C-alpha positions as CSV (number, residue, x, y, z in Angstrom):
1,X,11.7,-0.4,10.9
2,X,9.5,-1.2,7.9
3,X,10.7,-3.0,4.8
4,X,11.4,-0.4,2.1
5,X,9.1,-0.3,-0.9
6,X,9.5,0.7,-4.6
7,X,6.3,2.8,-4.9
8,X,7.5,5.7,-2.7
9,X,10.6,5.9,-4.9
10,X,8.5,5.9,-8.1
11,X,6.3,8.6,-6.5
12,X,9.3,10.7,-5.8
13,X,10.6,10.4,-9.4
14,X,7.1,11.2,-10.8
15,X,6.8,14.3,-8.6
16,X,10.3,15.5,-9.6
17,X,9.5,15.0,-13.3
18,X,6.1,16.6,-13.1
19,X,7.7,19.5,-11.3
20,X,9.5,20.4,-14.5
21,X,6.2,20.1,-16.5
22,X,6.8,16.6,-17.9
23,X,3.9,14.2,-18.4
24,X,4.7,10.9,-16.7
25,X,3.1,7.5,-17.1
26,X,4.0,4.3,-15.2
27,X,4.4,1.0,-17.1
28,X,3.2,2.3,-20.5
29,X,1.2,5.1,-22.0
30,X,-2.6,4.7,-21.8
31,X,-4.3,3.5,-25.0
32,X,-4.7,6.3,-27.5
33,X,-2.0,8.5,-26.0
34,X,0.5,9.9,-28.5
35,X,3.0,12.7,-28.3
36,X,2.1,16.0,-29.8
37,X,4.3,18.9,-30.8
38,X,3.7,20.5,-27.4
39,X,3.3,17.4,-25.1
40,X,5.9,14.7,-25.3
41,X,6.0,12.4,-22.3
42,X,8.1,10.0,-20.1
43,X,7.1,6.4,-19.3
44,X,8.6,4.9,-16.2
45,X,9.5,1.2,-16.2
46,X,10.8,0.3,-12.7
47,X,11.9,-3.1,-11.5
48,X,10.3,-4.0,-8.1
49,X,13.6,-3.4,-6.3
50,X,15.1,-5.4,-3.4
51,X,15.7,-4.9,0.3
52,X,19.5,-5.1,1.0
53,X,21.2,-6.0,4.2
54,X,22.5,-3.0,6.1
55,X,24.7,-5.1,8.4
56,X,25.7,-8.6,9.3
57,X,22.6,-8.7,11.6
58,X,20.6,-9.2,8.3
59,X,18.4,-6.2,8.9
60,X,17.2,-5.6,5.4
61,X,16.4,-1.9,5.5
62,X,18.4,-0.5,2.6
63,X,16.8,-0.5,-0.8
64,X,18.0,-0.7,-4.4
65,X,16.2,-0.8,-7.7
66,X,16.6,0.1,-11.4
67,X,14.3,2.3,-13.4
68,X,14.1,2.9,-17.1
69,X,12.9,6.2,-18.4
70,X,11.5,6.0,-21.9
71,X,11.2,9.6,-23.3
72,X,8.8,9.9,-26.2
73,X,8.4,12.6,-28.8
74,X,7.4,13.2,-32.4
75,X,11.0,13.9,-33.4
76,X,14.4,12.6,-32.3
77,X,15.2,16.1,-31.0
78,X,12.0,16.2,-29.0
79,X,12.7,12.8,-27.4
80,X,16.2,13.8,-26.5
81,X,15.1,17.1,-25.1
82,X,12.7,15.3,-22.8
83,X,15.5,12.9,-21.9
84,X,17.9,15.8,-21.1
85,X,15.2,17.4,-18.8
86,X,14.5,14.1,-17.0
87,X,18.2,13.4,-16.5
88,X,18.8,16.9,-15.2
89,X,16.0,16.4,-12.6
90,X,17.5,13.0,-11.6
91,X,20.9,14.5,-11.0
92,X,19.8,15.5,-7.5
93,X,18.9,13.2,-4.6
94,X,15.2,12.3,-4.4
95,X,12.9,13.1,-1.5
96,X,11.6,9.6,-0.5
97,X,9.4,9.9,2.6
98,X,11.2,8.8,5.7
99,X,14.3,7.6,3.8
100,X,17.6,9.1,2.7
101,X,17.9,8.6,-1.0
102,X,21.2,8.7,-2.9
103,X,21.5,10.5,-6.1
104,X,20.1,8.3,-8.9
105,X,23.1,6.6,-10.6
106,X,23.0,6.8,-14.4
107,X,23.4,3.5,-16.1
108,X,23.7,2.7,-19.8
109,X,20.9,3.8,-22.1
110,X,19.9,2.9,-25.7
111,X,20.2,4.8,-28.9
112,X,17.3,7.0,-30.0
113,X,15.0,5.1,-32.3
114,X,11.9,5.6,-34.4
115,X,8.8,3.5,-34.0
116,X,6.7,3.3,-37.2
117,X,4.2,0.9,-35.6
118,X,2.3,3.8,-34.0
119,X,0.4,6.7,-35.5
120,X,1.9,9.2,-35.7
121,X,5.4,7.6,-35.7
122,X,7.3,8.4,-32.5
123,X,10.9,8.6,-31.4
124,X,12.1,7.0,-28.1
125,X,15.1,8.0,-26.0
126,X,15.8,5.5,-23.2
127,X,17.9,6.1,-20.1
128,X,18.3,3.9,-16.9
129,X,19.1,4.8,-13.3
130,X,19.9,2.8,-10.2
131,X,18.0,4.0,-7.1
132,X,19.3,3.5,-3.6
133,X,18.0,4.6,-0.2
134,X,18.5,4.0,3.5
135,X,16.4,4.7,6.6
136,X,16.8,8.2,8.1
């Protein structure tokens, strides 16, 4: 068995979010990208995850990680709408290659906030999820 990796999990989340017409970036929006009235977006901030023992034999084939979704819009309502859509998508198990993925577990988020340091000013809605998977 191979050691589990974070990127297949991130690819699964990206595909699921893009499947409901959300624009997704990893680790930050590219320079010059700003939300518009028609195109808010989601930025994924994953931790690298860890392989977890599946038994006392120390076979580290299970996987766990935490991912933050930062949903960005021109208005608080737009950011929350994107967050609602993203959370809805992540309420189902992910398809992660040759692994069985659990339903992402919602963790605490942060209040919606406005960022006046960018032009135009944006609003951010942040949610976090724990990801887990095991070999098939």
